[in-house]
N, C-alpha and C positions, 0 to 999 in steps of 0.2 A: 504493500500500500504506500510506503514512503518512498517516492521515486523522483522527487524534484526538490531542489533547495535553491531558491533565488538569492541574489546578493542582499536584497532587502530582508529576506527571511533570516539570513545569517546575522545581520545587524540587530534584528528585533527578537531573535530567538523564537521564531515561529515553529510550530509543530506541523510538519507537512502531512496532509492526508489527501489521497487522490479521489476526487469526484469524477464520475463518468458522465455527468449531465452538464455539458457546456458545448458551445459552438467551436469546432476545431480550427476554423480559419482565424489566424492571428489578426489583431487590429493594431493600428498605429497608436503610438503613445498620445498623439495630439487629439485622438478621438475621445479620450477619457476626460469628461467634463464634470461628472457628478459623483458624490458619495451618497449612497442610499443606506439608511440604517433601519434594521428590522429587529423584531424579536422572533425566536423560534416558534413559540406558541404550542409547544408539545410538552408532555408530562415528564420527560427526562432528556438529558443531554445525549445519552446513548441512542434514544429513539430519533432525536434530531439529526445526529450524524448519519444514522442508517438511511434516513430519507434523503439527506443532502448529497450522499455519494451514489445513490441508486440510479441506474439508467432508467428504471421502470417509472419512477415518479417525475422525472424531467424537471427537477427543481434543484438549485444549487446556490452557492454564494462564493465569493472570493475568500472571505475571512469569517471565522466563527470564534466568538470570545466566550469562554466559560465563566461561571460565577466566581471562580477563584483567580480570574485574570489571565488565564492561559490563552494564547492566540494560536488558532489553527488556520493554516492556509489550505484551501480545498481546490481552488482554481487559480491559475496564474493570472496576473493582472492583464496581460496582453490577450487573454481569451475572454469571450463573452459568457458570463455565468447567467443562469436562468433564475433570477431572483425577483425581478420587478413585475413580470407579467404585463398584461395590458395596462398601459400607463401613459400619462401626459404631464408635461410641465412646460409652461410657456409654449414655444413653437416646436418643442421636441416631443415626438411620440416614440414609443418603444424604448424606454430608458435603459433597458438591458444593454443596448449597443453602445451607450455613452457613459456607462457608470461602473463603479466598483460597489459590490454589495457586501455589507457587513451585518452578520447575524449575531445577536446577543442571546445567550441562553436564558430563557424566561418562559414560565408556563403560559403566559398570556391570559387574555380575558376569559378564555374558555375553560382553563384548567386551574384558575387561582392566581391571578395576576400579582406578581411580586415587585417589590422595590428592587431596582438594579443595585448590585453590590458595589461598594467603593472600589474594590480591586478591579472589577469589571469595567467601570467607567474610567479609572486611571489608565488601564490598558487601551481602552478605546481612544482616549485623548492622545496617547503616544502614537497610536496607529494613524489617526486622522492627521496629526501634525506632519508625519512622514509622508503620507499620501498627498496631502495638500501641497507640500513643497515639491514633491517629485513630479506631479502632474499639473501644477499651477491651477489648482481648483479654487474657485471663488467661494466665499462664505455663503452667498445666496444659493449656491449649488450643492450645499450639504443638507440633505432632506430626509424625512421619514417616509416609510412605505405608504402611510396613509395620506401624505401630501400628494403623491403622484398617482395614487389609486384609491381615492376617497370613497368610492361607491362599494369597494370590496374589502378594504383593509382598515385596521385601527391601530396597527403597530408603527412605532414602538410604544405609543400610548401616552397617557397623561402622567405616568410616573417617570417618564424619561426626562433626565435633567438638562433640558436644552439651555437654560440660563447658566448652569455650571460650565457647559461647553463654551458658551459665548465668552465667558470670563477667560477662557484659554484661547480666544480668537478663533473659535470653531463655530460656524453657523451664524445665524442672525437672531437678534432679539430686539426689544424696543425699550424706550424710556418715556414714561409719562409722569406728569405732575398735575397739580390741581388746575393749572392754567392751560394745560395741553388741549388743543382742539376743542374749543367750546362751540358746540353746535347750536344753531338757532333751532326753534321748534321745527320739527321735521315729521312729515306724515309717515305712517307705517310703510306705505308703498315706496317712498323715497329712502327710508332706512334700508330696505332690502336692496334697492338699486345702488345706493352709495356703497354698501358693504360688498356686494358682489363685483362692482366695478373695481373696488380696491383689491379684492382677491385676484381678479384677472390681471391687474398690474403686477401683483406679487409673483404670479406664476400658476396659480390654481386653475384647473379646468373642470370639465364635466358639469357645467351649468349654463344657464342662459342669463346673460347680464341684465336683461330687461324684464323677463317674465318668470313668475313662480313655477317651479317644478316640484313634483312629489319627492324628489331626491335631494332637495335643498338642505334638509335637516342633516343628511349625512355629510355634506360639504361643510356645514357650520360646525358640526362635531369634530371633523378633521382639523379645522382651524383651531378650535378650542383645545383639543388635545395637544396641539403644538404650542399655542401662545396664551391660552387662558385655562390652565390646567385645573384650577380650583373648582371650576363649575362647567362641566361638559353636559349641556342640556339641549343643544341644538336650536337655541333661540338667540336672535341677534339683540343684544342689549347695548346700552351706551358704552360700556367698557369695551366690548368687542368692536364696536364701531370706531372708537378712538384708537385701539390697537391696530386695526386694519388700516386706518388712515395714516398713522405714523409709518407703518411698514411700506405702504404704497408710495408715500412721499420720500422715503429714504431708501428706496430699492436700488 
């Protein structure tokens, strides 16, 4: 199973495991523009690895981080791993072709969602810093699975410490104070339009900017899991509106 060791792997002490689910044609370094963070969403690390290396399930990632902070490399960076599925961000579709996928071992919402461990996040920070530098990845291109596939996915979820990563210059966050973005009275219809127009500027897709869709709630929850984690209710309130406005104006 242990058949490749890259230069980066040697520096970071990765544990190599060979997955059989990836596109065999190499890609150019310049094509890698995104880091996509996931949780495994399975009941054990062993079960997660079994699925991620299997040709049968057709799912994989480049890196897997255990709860004790060990980093496993399953697919080489220059190969396309199958982690994002049907996805969009900005003008990009099929994020697999343009990204590196990082899975964190966590039971997920289905099996008893856990807080991510300190060792796990410390390892992730080190990995992201290395990958950011190597591939010149912008902070706004470090995303969660639910950002790029909000109708299907909820990972890495509301317990993932995006603010902690931002303090290490990884990803994006926002700054609000009492004077931030004081909106005049705004009708419910215009609240929705303003919020979703902001989301479109940030990069979110799978909605109509002008009219209500039944799936709107899933998009709102995805945004909340990323940027307003204390209350994930699928409703646009003033706080969500202010956060979206800040991010859209500082994108």
